[in-house]
N, C-alpha and C positions, 0 to 999 in steps of 0.2 A: 514495509515500504517505505518509510523515510530513514530506515537505516537503524533502528532500535531494535537488537535482537530480542524476539519475543516468541513465546512457546504456550500452545494452550494444553492444560492438563485436564482432560474431560473424565470427571468421575465416572461416568456411566461406562466407559471403555475398562476401567480397572473392575467396575462390578461385573461386568460380562465375561472378564476374565476369570474372576473367582468363581462365579456362578454361570456355568457353560450355557444353560437353558433356562430362559425367563419364563415363568408358568403364568402368573397373573398379578394383578394388584396386591394379593395378600402379602407378597415380598415387602411392601411398603408400610404395611400396618405397624402403628408403634407399639402393638403388644406382640409383635412376632420378634423374640428375643434372638434367636438365631440369626435372622435375617439383620437384625440391628446390630449385632455383633460383627457380621460380615462387612456391612456398611462403613462402621466405624473404622475398621481394619483397613479397608480400601482407601479412605480419606488419608490415614495416617501413611500409608504406602505412597499415595500421591503427593504428600506434603513432603515426604522425604526425596521424591525425585525433583519436586520444586526446589528444594535446597541443593541439590546436587546440580541443578540446572544453573542457578544463580551463583553459586560458590566456585563451581569446579568447570563449568562449560562456556563461560563468558556470557551468559544470558543476563539480560537487563530486567526484562519484563516476563511474568509468567502468570498466565490466566488460570486460576483455580476454578474450573467451570463445575459448579455443584450447586444444589439447592441452598444450602446453608440456611434452612428456614429456623433454626432455632438458636436462642441465645447461646445454649451449651456448644453448638457448634461452631459459631462465631467467637466464644470466647477461647476455644481449642485454636482454632486459626489466630488470634491475637496472641496467645500465649507462644505458640510456634514463631510468630513474626518476633515478638520481644527477644525471645532466645537467639534469634539469628540476626537481629538487627534489621529486620525488613520493616519497610513501611506499608501499611495496609488501606487499601481504598475499596470499600464495599459498593457493588452495583446492584440494587433491588428493583426487579421488574414485578409492578402489581397490576394485575388485569383481573376486572370484575365484570368485562363486556361478554356475555356469552357467544355471541357472534365472533369476536375476535379469536375466543378460545377455541371454538369449533373449526373455525378456517386454519388456526395454527396447528391443530391435530391432524387434520386431513393433508396439511401441505408438508408438515415437518416428520410428525410420528409414525404415519401410515410407512414412510419407507425407513423407519428406525430397524436396526437390528434386532430390537426386541419383537418386533411382529414381523417373522418371514412370510407368514400366509398372507400378509396385506389385505385381509378382509376389512373393509371400510368400516363397517358396522361394528365388527368385534373390537376393532382398534379403537374407536370411538368410546364404546362402553367401558372398556378396559381403563383406557387414561383418564376418563372422567371420575372413574373410581379411584384410580391413583391420586388424583388430585384432592378428592375428600379425605383420603388418607393424611395426606399433607396438611391440610387446613385443621386436623385435630391438635396438632403440634405446633402450627406455625405461630411465630412471634415476630411481628413486624420490627424493623429498626424504629427505634423511638427517639427523635431528635428532640424531644423536650426533656427528658429523663434519663433513662439507662444509656441510651448510645449518644448523648449529646456532644461528648467529645471524639467520637468517631468521626472519620471522613468519608462520606458515602454521597450517592446520588440515588433517588428514588425516582423510576420512570414509570408513570402512571399511565394505564391503558394506551400503551405503544405510542407515547409522545404527547398525548393530550395536556397533561400536566408534568411539572418535574419539581423535585425537592431537593435543593444541594444544600450539604452541610459540611462544613470546615474543609474547603480544598486548601491542600497547603503547598503544592508546588507545580512546576510547569507542565509535568507529564498528567498529572491528575485534573489540571485545567484543560489540557488537550483532550482527555477521556470526555471530560463533561462536554466540551464543546463538540464532539463527534456524536456522542448519544442524543445531543439537541438537535442535530441536524440530519439524523437519517429518518428513513419512514420505510413502512413495509407494504406500501401500495404497490401493485402491479404495475411495470413499466420496461421499457426497452431502451437501451442507450445504444445508438448507432454511430460507430467512429468509422472514418474514412479518410484517405489522404486526399490532397487536391488533386485535380486530374494532371495527366502528365505535362511537364513544363518543358520550355525550349531547352533548358539547362539540363533537365533529364535526359533530352535526345543525345547529346554530346558528352553525358558523363560529369558534368561540371557541378560542383557543389557551392553552396551558398548563392548569394545575389538574390535578386527579386524580379525575376524573369516571369513572363507571361505564360498562359497556356499554349500547348502544341495544338495542331490540328486535331490530333486524337484526344488530347487533354479536354477540347472543347466538346468534343463527341460524347466524352464520360460525362460531363456535366449535363448534358441532354439526357442522357441514360439515367443519370441519378434523378434527375427530375421525374423521369417517367416512373421510376421505382419508388419514390416517396409517394407519388401520387396513387399508385397502385396498391401500397399499404394501408392507406386510409388511417393514419396514424393521428389520433386525437392530441389535440393541443400540442403540435410539435414544436421545440424550440430549436433554431439552428445557430450554433456558434462557429466562428472562425478565427483565424489568427489575423495579423495585421498586414500580412503579405499578399502581393498581388495575386498570388496564383490559388490561394484559397479563397479570396474575395471573388475571383471571376468564376469559380467553380459555384459559390453560392448564389451570385447574381443569376446565373442560369435557372435556378430553382422558382424565381418570381415568388418567393416569401420573403417575410421580414427576417433578418440574420442580425445577429451581435458580434461584433469584433472585440477579441482579447488579445492585448498584448503579451499576455502570459503564455499564449499558446503559440507564439512564434516558434521556428524551428531553433533547435539547439545552437547556442552561440559558441562555436568551439573554434573550429579550423579558420572561419572566416575572420577571427579577431587574434589569430595568433601572434604576429609580429608585424609591427608598422613598417612598409617598405619605404626606405629615404627616397626623398624627392619625389614623391608620388602623393596622391589624394591622401588627405589627412583622415586616419583611421582605417584605412584600408589594408587589411590583412595580406600577408604574402600568398596565402593560400585560396583568398577570394578567386572564385571563378576559375579554379583548377581542378582537373581530374585527379583522381586518387592515385593514378600512375604517375603523372606528374608531380604530386607531393611525395610520393615513394622515392621517385629519381631525386628530387633537390633537396629533400629532408627525411634521410632515410632513419636516423635516430629517432627522430620525433614519431614518424609513422610506426616504427617497430614497437616503440614503447606504448603508444595508444593500444596497438593489438595485444600488447602484454597484458594490460589490465584495463579494459574498454570502459568499465563502468567507473571507476575512480579516476582515471587520467583527464587531467585538465590542460588544454594548450594555455600558454600565457595570455593572461588578459580575458580568457573565453570562459566556458562552462564544461564541466563533466557531465556524464549522466546522472551522477548524484546530485550536483548543483540544480539539474533540469528537475529532478524529482521534488526537491525542496520548492522550486519556483511553481511547480504545478499543483502543490498541496490545496490552494484556495480553489481550482478548478474541480478538485476530486470532493471537497466539501460541497460545493454548489452543485455538482452532479447527484451526490447522495440526497440533496434537498429537492431535486426537481422530479418531473414526471418523464415522459419521453423526450430524449435530446438528440440531435444529429451533430456531432463533432466533426467538422473538417479541418483537419490539420496536416502535420508532417511526420515524417518515418519515426524521428528520435521521439517526439511528443507522443504519438501514439503508441509507441511500445511502452513508454512510461504508464500511461493510463492503462494499457492493456495489462501491464504487469500487476498493477494495483487490483484490478478485478478478477484477475485470474490466479492470484496469489504467487506469482514468479518470483524466484530470486534474483538478486543483484548480479550474479554470474548469468543468468538465463536473459534478463531484460535487454541488454544491447544487441542481441541477437534475435529477437523475436521476429518473426517473419510477417511484414505488413505490406504487402504488395500494392502497388498502384492499381486503381480501377476495381477495387473490392471493398465491400462494405462489410463490416464486423458488427454482428447483431449481439449485443450483450443482455440476457435477461436474467435479473437478479432471482435466485432461488434460495432455498434454505442450504446454509452451509456453502455458498458458493456461488457462480454464474453459468449460466449455460451459453456456449459460444456458438454462433453460426457465421459461417464464411459465405458472402453472396458475391459471385464474380458477375459483373454486370458485361460481361463479354465484349470488351473494348481492349483491344491489344495495347500492350504499353511495356516500355523497356523494363527489365529487371533491376532495381537498384540495391538488392540485398547482398550483403557480403558475409560470408560464413565465418564463424570463429577458426581463425588460423590454429595451425597445431603448432606445438612447442618447437617442433623441429624446424618450421619453417620462417620461425620468429626471428629477424634479423637484429637482435640486440648487440651493442658492441661487447667485444669480448669481455671486457671489464664488468660487464653489468649482468648481473643474473635477475631472474624474476623476483620481484618484491611485492607483497601483498599491499603495502600500504603506500607504494610511490603514488603521487597524486597526478603529477605532470612532469614538466622538463627538468632541466638541471640549471643551477647558477653557481657561479665559481665562488669560493670562500676567499675573503679579504686577506690575503696573505701572499708573502713572494713566492711561496711553494703552491701555487694554485691548483686545486684538486677539485673534481667535480663531485657534487652530492645532490641527493633527490630535494627538490623545492616541494613542500607540501602545500603551498599557495601561491596564487597568482598576486602580482602587483595590485594593490587595492582592495584585496580581500583579506579577512581575517585567516588565521590558521585553523586547521581542522584537527581537534584533539577528540580522538575515538570516544573518551568518557564524558566530554564536556560539551564541546560545539554542536556536536549532532543532536544533542537533546535540547540544550539551552541556547541558542545562538545568539541571544540577546541579553547575556548577564549583564547586570547592572555594572558591576565594578571588578577590578581583580580579585577582590575579596571574594565576591560571589562567583567569580569563575571557578577559582581554586576549591571553593566549597563545593561546587557542582561536579567538579572533575574528581572529586574525593569520595563520590557517591554513585551507587548502581542503582536504577530505578525499576522496579518491576510491579506488576498487576495480579493480583490473585482474584479469579472468576469474578464473585463478586468483592474483589478487593486487589488494591494498589499496593505494593509494598517497595520500600528503597532500603538497600543495604549500605552500611557503613563499613569501612575496614577495620 
């Protein structure tokens, strides 16, 4: 979600491919020699796929999702990592709370491909016996002696306690931070945009206009909806722009304003207009049609790569994702939350919870006067779109086709172009892509995305020369 190429390698998928039909927990007995041979072979095949992903497919983080409960298995991973110059970070989840274990089995394992019959009692009985099989050979990570030099985190009883050992770099610290802030308690996150604004009515972007008559009607409908849901301990967050605040005010409940929930700062900050208000962009309070007519090159370049494109002095969607990371972390910590925000902001939040790609993110449909209810479930989120039946304008713009992209004839679509153009300082002035705006640092694919605050030039170069990865209960870094 924050731009680091990542892929999960689930060993259960490899095992189910090798053994087409799961019979029972007997497959996981330590004295089942044939099964042990198959399981080890699957692990080796998965690790080879990890290697290919990191060395050939431009991957940076690989999650080797397996139990890895023995020192023999973990030593095999460490040997593999050393041979390929990968750095390893283990994640060990320890749980001895019977209620938590039972709830996890019923929520996650009943829907597992291992149990197509979905009989809850049979699944519970078989999986508890599978756990007993693992207990026979289980060797916990030992921070005092055997594993004292390894990098890892132990998560005890789903976040009651944590043990962190030898965190070595930025990505590992981000993993620790994330794991220490998530929880598995039932909750729902409600996302909606502000009510229709006066600028929405006339197709203008930017600005800080208030709600239209229909926007105020939506605010009242939202109040009724929230009351009918009888949501326990609901928190309400808004941006600091008038249209979200007016929407929240109608609810009659306490709410919290977040500046980082403000709409994307893009076209409104594009270029300062001479002899006008200081800092007022030439695209402020304009319609898309006006921008396309007055600034056709900029308009076409943004359509070419909407996620990466940044207007001079403004933000790209990629910048917005980075800005919203603290909101994501806080949403992971909280219970029930209603976030009243803006179209671009809502797209970024939705993309995180629904695991959407950078190409999909800028075109996710987030209509006005509609509530999106996100309920975290095993391996994802359940999405429900609830229209509150108040008419509003449609502000969505579909992704343009390449055929309709009005790029200058001298320009062809380039994946890494970030924003506008700036001239070379030479007598023979030509135009070249500008990868960053005035006042912002260059974005280097291998460096700045992962390490935006490198301490000095030496650190920056060292970080650019590395590729970061995570292996299931491990995190690796590849050096050239």
